[in-house]
C-alpha positions in Angstrom: -63.4 -19.3 18.3 -66.1 -17.9 20.5 -69.2 -19.8 21.4 -72.7 -18.5 22.3 -75.2 -20.4 24.4 -78.6 -19.5 22.9 -81.2 -18.7 25.5 -79.0 -19.2 28.5 -79.2 -15.7 30.0 -82.4 -14.6 31.7 -84.6 -12.0 30.0 -83.6 -9.4 32.6 -79.9 -9.9 31.8 -80.4 -9.5 28.0 -80.4 -6.1 26.2 -83.5 -5.1 24.3 -81.5 -4.4 21.2 -78.2 -6.1 20.2 -75.5 -3.5 20.4 -72.6 -5.4 18.9 -70.9 -8.7 18.7 -68.9 -9.8 21.6 -68.1 -13.2 23.1 -71.7 -13.9 24.1 -74.3 -12.3 21.9 -77.9 -12.9 22.9 -79.8 -14.0 19.8 -83.1 -13.8 21.5 -83.0 -10.7 23.7 -86.3 -11.0 25.7 -89.8 -12.4 25.2 -92.7 -10.1 24.2 -96.1 -11.2 23.2 -98.5 -9.0 21.2 -102.2 -9.8 20.7 -102.9 -11.6 17.5 -105.7 -11.4 15.0 -106.9 -14.3 12.8 -104.5 -15.0 10.0 -101.4 -14.4 12.1 -101.6 -10.6 12.0 -101.2 -8.7 15.2 -102.5 -5.4 16.6 -100.7 -2.6 18.3 -102.6 0.1 20.2 -100.7 3.3 20.6 -101.5 6.4 22.6 -103.9 4.8 25.0 -102.0 6.4 27.9 -101.2 9.7 26.1 -99.1 11.0 23.4 -95.9 9.1 22.4 -92.6 10.8 21.8 -90.2 9.8 19.0 -88.0 7.8 21.4 -90.9 5.8 22.7 -92.2 5.2 19.2 -88.8 3.9 18.1 -88.6 1.6 21.1 -92.0 0.1 20.3 -91.1 -0.4 16.7 -87.8 -2.0 17.6 -89.4 -4.3 20.2 -92.0 -5.4 17.6 -89.3 -6.1 15.0 -87.2 -8.0 17.5 -90.3 -10.0 18.6 -90.9 -11.1 15.0 -87.2 -11.9 14.7 -87.3 -14.0 17.9 -90.3 -15.9 16.4 -88.5 -16.7 13.2 -85.4 -17.8 15.1 -87.5 -20.0 17.4 -89.3 -21.6 14.5 -86.1 -22.2 12.6 -84.5 -23.7 15.8 -87.5 -26.0 16.2 -87.5 -27.1 12.6 -83.7 -27.8 12.7 -84.1 -29.7 16.1 -81.7 -27.3 17.9 -82.5 -27.0 21.6 -82.7 -23.6 23.3 -79.6 -24.3 25.3 -77.5 -25.4 22.4 -74.1 -23.7 22.1 -73.6 -22.0 18.8 -70.3 -20.5 17.6 -71.2 -17.0 16.3 -67.6 -16.1 15.3 -67.2 -14.8 11.7 -65.3 -17.9 10.6 -67.9 -20.3 12.0 -70.8 -18.2 10.6 -69.1 -18.0 7.2 -68.5 -21.7 7.2 -72.2 -22.4 8.0 -73.3 -20.2 5.2 -70.8 -21.7 2.7 -71.6 -25.3 3.8 -75.3 -24.7 3.2 -74.8 -22.8 -0.1 -72.3 -25.3 -1.5 -74.5 -28.2 -0.4 -76.9 -27.3 -3.3 -74.3 -27.8 -6.0 -75.1 -31.4 -7.0 -78.9 -30.6 -7.3 -78.1 -27.3 -9.3 -75.6 -29.1 -11.5 -78.1 -31.9 -12.3 -80.9 -29.4 -13.0 -78.6 -27.3 -15.2 -76.8 -30.2 -16.9 -73.4 -28.9 -15.6 -70.3 -31.0 -15.0 -68.5 -31.1 -11.7 -65.4 -29.4 -13.1 -63.9 -26.0 -12.5 -66.1 -24.3 -15.1 -69.3 -25.8 -13.8 -68.4 -25.0 -10.2 -67.5 -21.4 -11.2 -71.0 -21.0 -12.8 -72.6 -22.3 -9.6 -70.6 -20.0 -7.4 -71.6 -17.0 -9.6 -75.2 -18.1 -9.2 -75.2 -18.9 -5.5 -72.9 -16.0 -4.7 -75.5 -13.6 -6.0 -78.0 -15.1 -3.6 -75.6 -14.8 -0.7 -74.7 -11.2 -1.6 -78.4 -10.3 -1.6 -78.9 -12.0 1.8 -76.0 -10.0 3.2 -77.4 -6.8 1.9 -80.8 -7.6 3.3 -79.3 -8.5 6.7 -77.4 -5.2 6.8 -80.6 -3.3 5.9 -82.5 -5.1 8.8 -79.7 -4.3 11.3 -79.6 -0.7 10.1 -83.3 -0.4 10.6 -83.0 -1.7 14.1 -80.1 0.7 14.8 -77.9 -2.4 15.5 -75.5 -1.9 12.6 -72.5 -0.4 14.3 -68.8 -0.5 13.1 -68.1 -3.7 15.1 -71.1 -5.5 13.6 -70.3 -4.2 10.1 -66.7 -5.4 10.4 -67.9 -8.9 11.5 -70.2 -9.0 8.5 -67.3 -8.2 6.2 -65.2 -11.0 7.8 -68.1 -13.4 7.3 -68.3 -12.4 3.6 -64.6 -12.9 3.2 -64.8 -16.3 4.8 -67.6 -17.3 2.5 -65.8 -16.0 -0.6 -62.6 -17.9 0.4 -64.7 -21.1 0.7 -66.3 -20.5 -2.7 -62.9 -19.9 -4.3 -61.6 -23.1 -2.8 -64.7 -25.0 -4.0 -64.2 -23.7 -7.6 -60.6 -25.0 -7.6 -60.9 -28.2 -5.6 -64.5 -29.2 -5.6 -66.4 -30.3 -2.5 -64.4 -31.0 0.6 -65.4 -33.2 3.5 -66.3 -30.0 5.5 -70.0 -30.7 5.3 -70.7 -29.5 1.8 -72.9 -32.5 1.3 -76.0 -32.6 -0.8 -78.4 -30.0 0.7 -81.4 -32.1 -0.3 -80.3 -34.7 2.1 -80.4 -32.1 4.9 -83.9 -30.8 4.3 
C-alpha cells in the first residue's frame, strides 16, 4: 500500500490542482488567504488590474475552491488530532477501509434507535441505509472533483476501487457481523 505524508512538501513543490492519484498525492496543495468579512464570508475583487480571460477566471475559482477545501481538511485534521506531518495511506483499499470502518461503526446506535437485532436481516437493513449515504457522498465527491477539473480517468478508477472495497466490507458485515477491524461503536469515537 502507498502512504502519503500530509503537508510534507513545500508549497512551491505542490501543484495548484491535484491531477491524479499517484504514490504521493498532496492533499493540501498550497496556502492561500483571502480577506474575510464578518460572519466567515470572504470577498474577491476581480478586474482591478484589467479584464480577466476565461483561463484566469477558472484559475481563480479553482484556487478559491481549493482554499476552502484546505480549510475543511485542516479543521478536520485538528478535530481528529492528526498532526500535519502524519502519514496517511491514500490507497483505494485503505481509503475504502476507513469509510467502511466509520460507516459500520454506527450500526449499534442505529440498531438501538430502530429496534433492530444484530442478525443478518438487521445488518442488511443497516447496510441499505448507510450504503445510500455512502453512495450520495461518492456522487458528491465526484461532482466536486469534476467541478475542479480534477476528475480524470485515473482518479475515477480509484474512486471505483474505493467503492468496491466499501461494498465488499459491507457484504462481509451483513454475513459475519462486526469484525475486529475497527468497526467499533462510532459514538465512542466522537
